N, C-alpha and C positions, 0 to 999 in steps of 0.2 A: 195456263187453266187457273181457276179459282179453285183453293184448297182451304178448308176449315181444319185447323187443328185444336183439338179441346183438350184444354189443360196446358197452363203455362209453368209447369215444373220443369226440372233441368231436361228430361227426356223431351217434352213437348216445344221447348224452346231451340233445341238442338234439332228436332226434326223440321220444325219451321223454317230453322237458318239454312239447313241443308235443302229443303224445297225451294226456298228462295235463291240460293246460289243456282239452281237448275232452270231459274227463268220463270217460276210460278208465283203468283200471289197468293199471300198466306194470310188470313185472318187467324189470330189466336184467340181463343176464349178462355177465360180463366175465372172460377167462382169468387176466389178469395181477392180481397182488394190489395194485391201485390205480387210480385213475382217469386218464383222458385218452389213452389209447391212445398214439400216435405222439408226443402233447406231454405223455405223463406225466412228473412231477417224480421226483427222487430227492434223499433228504436227504444232504447233503454235509458235515453236522455244524455244531454251534456255531448250531443254529437256523436253518440257511440252505437253502432249496430252489433246484435248479437243473433244467431239463429234461434228460432223457436226450438228446434230440437238440436242437440248436440252435433256437430260435424266436424270431421277431420279427414285427412286422407293419409293412406299408407303408401310407402315408397313404391309399390307395386302397381298403383293406380295411374298407369300410363294413359288412359284414354283423357282424361280431364286434364292432365298435364300437357299433353299435345293440344288440345283445345285452347289452353290459355296462350300456348306459344302462337298457335294459328291467328288468335285475334289480336296478337301484339302485345300482350300482357304477361311476358315471359318471368318478370321480376315481381309479379304479385304473390306467387306461392312461397313461403317460407316453410322451413324443414326444421324441426325443433326435437330436442331429445325427449321421449317420453317416460313417464313414471307409473307403473301398474302395480295395483296391490290386489290381494284377494283376502276378503274378511271372513274369519273361520276361527272358532273356538276363541272369541271375544277379542280379538286383534287383527290388525292389518299386516299382512305377509307380503313383503316385496315380490314380483312374480314377472321378472323380465327376462333375467339371464339365465343360463343353465346352472349357475352356482346358486340362485334363489331356490331354483327346483328343488336342489340337493338339501336345502335349508327348511324345506316345506314340512312342519312337523306333523301337521294334520294327516299326512300319509306316512306309513311306515318306511323305513330308508330303502328295502328293496323294491317296495312299489314306487318309491320315486325314480330310482334308476330305470325301472321297467317302463314308466310313464315317458320319460325323456327318451330313450331309445326308439320307442314306437312313434312320439311325435316327429322325432328326426327323420325316422325311417319314411314317414308321409311326406314332409317337408323335400326330401331328396329323390322321392321316388318318382315314376313315371307320371303321375297325376292323372290317371285315368279315373273317373269319377264312377264309372260302371259298378264295380265291385262294391261301392258304398251305397249305392241308390236303393238297394232293395233289402236292407238290415238296418233295424233300429239302433241308434246309436248307442241305447243302453245294452243291447245285446253285443254289439261290437267291441264296445269298451271294456265290459265284463269279460268277455272272452280274450282279448289281446293285453288290455292293461290292468285287468284284475279287477274284483269286486271292490275293493277298497279305493280305487282310483274313482269309480261311480260313486260311491258312496260319500267320500270326503271332497271331490272336486267337481265332477262333470254333472251327477245327478242335481245338486242344489244349483248349479247355473241354468240347466235346462228347467228344472222346475220354476226358477225365477222368470225365466223368458217364457215358458208356454204353459205353466201352471200343470193342470190336471192331465196335459196332452204330452208331457214330458217323454214319458214312455213311448210315446208313436213317432217321434221326430227320426226321419232317416240320417243315418250317419253321414251322408253325402253334406249335410248343412255344416258339420264341423269340419270334415275333411278339407273343405274348400278354406275354412278360416285358418286352418294350421297352416296350408300351403301360402296364401296370399298375404297373410298380415305381417310375416317377417320380411324384410328386404335382405340385401347381401351380407350386412353385418349382423350376425346372431347375438352378438355381445350387446347391442345398443339399438333400441327401436327408435326410429326417425318417423314422425308426424308431420304432415302438411297442413297448412291453414292459409288461406289467403289474408294477406295484411290488413286489409280494409273490409273483411267479412266476405260472403258470396256475392253482395249485392251487386258490385261494379260488373261481375261477369255477365249477371242476368241483364243489367242495363245494356251492357254492349250487344248482346244477342238481339236484344229488343230493338235496340238502333239500328242494325243491320237489317233485320226483317222489315222494319219500316222503310228504310231506305231503298229496298227493293219493292216498294209498293203495296205491301201489307200493313196490317194493323194488329197491335197488341192490345186486346181489350180485357183490362183487369176489371174487376167487379162487374163481371158479365157472363155468367156461364152459359152453357147450353142446357135449355130446359127440354128440347126433345129433338130427335133426329127421325125424320120420316123419309119414306122412299123417295128417289130422285135427288138424295142428298139435301134435303131442305132441313136446315138448322133453325130451331125457333130460339132465339137468345132469350136468358132470363133477365129481369129487370135489374137494376142497381140495388144493392141491398140484400139480394137474393141470398148471400152467406149466411144471413142471420135466419133462416129458414131451415139451416141445416145442409144436409148432403143428398136429400131425395129430391132429384130435378123435377118430379110431379108436384111439388110443393112451391115452384117458384112462381111468381108472376112473370108473365110474358111480355115480349117486345115482337114488332112484325118479324115475319119470317125471312130468312136469306136463303138463297140457293147457290149450291157449289157443284163443281164437277167431281170432287173427290173429300173425302175427310178420313183425317188422322186422328185416332182418340188415343189419349193416355190416360183415361179415367179408370178407377178402379173398376174390377169386374162387377161387383153389385151396383155401381152407379151407371154403368155402361147398361147393364141390363134394364135398369129403369129409365133410361133415356130413350132407348130406340123403340119405334112404334111397332105395334104387332104386325107380325109378316115380313119385317125387313130382314131379320136374321133368322135362319132355319132353327127349330127347337133343339136339334142336337148340339148347336155352337151355344146357344144360350144356357143349355144344361152344363156345359163346360165352365161357363162364367159363374154360374152357381155352385160348382162343384168344388171350387177352392175357398177355405176359410182364412180369415185375418183375425190376428190380436191387434187390439187397439193400443197406441202408445199413449201413455199419461206421462207428461213431462213438466215437473215443478221446477222453475228456474228462481233462485234465490240469491239476491243481492246481500252479500254479508259485510259486515265491518272489520272483518279478518278473516286470515286462513282458516279453514275448516282442517284440513289433513294436508300432508307432504306430498300426496300423489296426486296426478292428474286424473286417473282412472283407478276407481276401486270397484272389483266385481264382488256381489255379496254371495256369499256361500253358506249362509244361515238362514234355513226357512222360518224362522221367527221373525225377522225383519220383513216390512210390508213393501220392500222396492228391490229391484234388481241391481241396480248400479249407482255410484255416485261419480260424476265427470265434474271436476273442479277447473273449469276453462281456464281460470287466471293461474293455474299450475303448469299450464302448457305456454300460454301467450305471454304470461306476464301481467299483474296488475298495473303496471306503469303505462302500458299500452290504453288502459282505461282511467287514466288520472287516479290511479291509486285504488280503484274499486275493485271488489272480488266478486266472483260470480261462480256459483255452483248449480248444476243440473242434477236433478234426483229423478232417475229413470224408472218407468216401469212399462210392462207390458201385460195386457189383461183381457179377459174375454169381453165381449162387447155389452154384456149385462151386468156387468160387476159394479158393486155399490160404489167404489172409489170414484168411478167415471161421474157421479151425479154431484160430488161434491165441488166446493169453490176452493180457491187458493188457501185460504185461511184453514178451512176444515181439512184439506189434504195435509197442510203442515202439521195440524194438531195431531192427524193420525200417524204421520213419519217420525213425529218428535222423538218418541221411545227409540225408534231404530236409529237415529241420528246420535240420539247420546249413546246408544249402544257401542256406536263407532268412535265417538269423540265424548266421552262422559261430561266434558265442560260445556258442551253446546247448549246454548240457553236460546230463547226466544228474542231476548234483547240482543243478539247478534245479527237479527234480521232488519235489513232496512226496506225491501221490497222484494214482491213476490209477483211473477207471472205464471200463469197456467194454461197449457195447451194440449188438446186431443187430438190425435190422428187415428181414424178408426179403421184405415187401411194400411196400418204402418208395416206389419209383419205377416206375410203370406205363412201358413202352416205347413211346412214341407214335411209330409210323410212318406211312407214306403210307397213307392210307386209314382212319386209326385210327376214325373216326366210325362208320363201318359196324361195327366191331367190338363197340361198347360194349352191354352188356347193359341191356335196358330196366329202369327202377325197378321197374314193376310186372312180375312175372314172369307166365309163364303160368298160374299158380297164384292163383286168387282168394283175397286176402288174405296173400299172402305177397310182400313188398316187399324189394328188393336195392338198398343203396346203399353205395358204397365209393369209392375214389378212383379207380378205373378210369372212373368216370362224370364226374369234374369235368373238363370240356372246354368250350371250348379252352382255359381257364386250367389252370395247373398246379396239383398238390394244395397243401393249406397249410389252417391252421385256420380262416381266413376262409371260404374255399370250403367248407370242412366244414360251418360253421355254415349256410351255404346249403342244403348238400346234404341236412342233417339235416331242414330245416324242407319242402324239397321232398318228402323221403321219407314225413314224417308226412302232409303233405297227399294224397300219392298213396294211402297207405293208408286215411284218414280217407273218400276217395271210396267206398271198398268197405264201410266200417261203418255200421251203422244210426245215424241220428242226427247 
């Protein structure tokens, strides 16, 4: 059968690979002139690749580790000791071990003990997400961890991530972070990162798809999906027109036996021709909101801080996190160069999203100096700025009922995207799982 897969992110490539293994010819359409979707890399010069958005793995991320093994790349992942801090009251507090929690002075001593006990209970508990799905994080935390824990720790973090929507976020979003982040050794967090970036993984998946008779078409989005599984490709350069497929110049139609889409809900809604999907399913596509990731990557001439990851717990700072990549991998991997990601999540109409890299850096500079008073523009060697409108689904109370089914009401049409990764949060590991699930769902409809 001829199958079209829309999107060459991790889920799309894995789904296409699984369909190829089942004997089908798969064409993968991708808007961006590169592979990987939200994990796509960029060339930072001197033969080095980095992801546009910071990525790493936790020791509990079994799906993607198994994929590396399956593809004959078992030595590609390297596991390294992490260092995490929480910025509050004008300083970075180490925040990895139980002892770090006991020393966390923004919380009163008894609140620290209470917080640690509750988190430990979640980590060692049965893991049922049900009790956490229909209560907000704020209500649950204030009841079980105390109001001080919300005020000093979780409230600032969720406001940084979800802005004015923070009080609506379901506790299940945090519950799974508690359970899945820590591996077997609670005294030290190990994080995984591929030695040569994620690009070799994407290239190997593409090679296998093409070896099976398929095509991986980058800089070639789907502009329209019509009844009969007619895909109208967008012309090269369509990515410059934005995300709305209705704005793309088009190429001649291609007809397929089935389609598997990994596009975000709103893009999918704009792609399908009238009458292809029932109104009720399209209403589900419109019923989940996203926040946009705004990620500023800075090359520095020196180390910014001693930590790999700093969560920002101060509402006055205009970003949510600092991820100093070369404090995990080591600057020697990049010829002594140092890289810092400044992370933000914003509603789609936020003014920061309209600024260029220099303007964003100017807005961020007071916040960077709050963390490191010595920071100066002279430290900056180069900037890259990326925006991902469909980065973070907003997981509110009752979210499970909003999730669109993998199998759409149209036989032969499957949808698989980050809104369906639940109760876990989106990430490369769960994108691998989702791609496999989506391929199996479609194969149930295909002959043979």
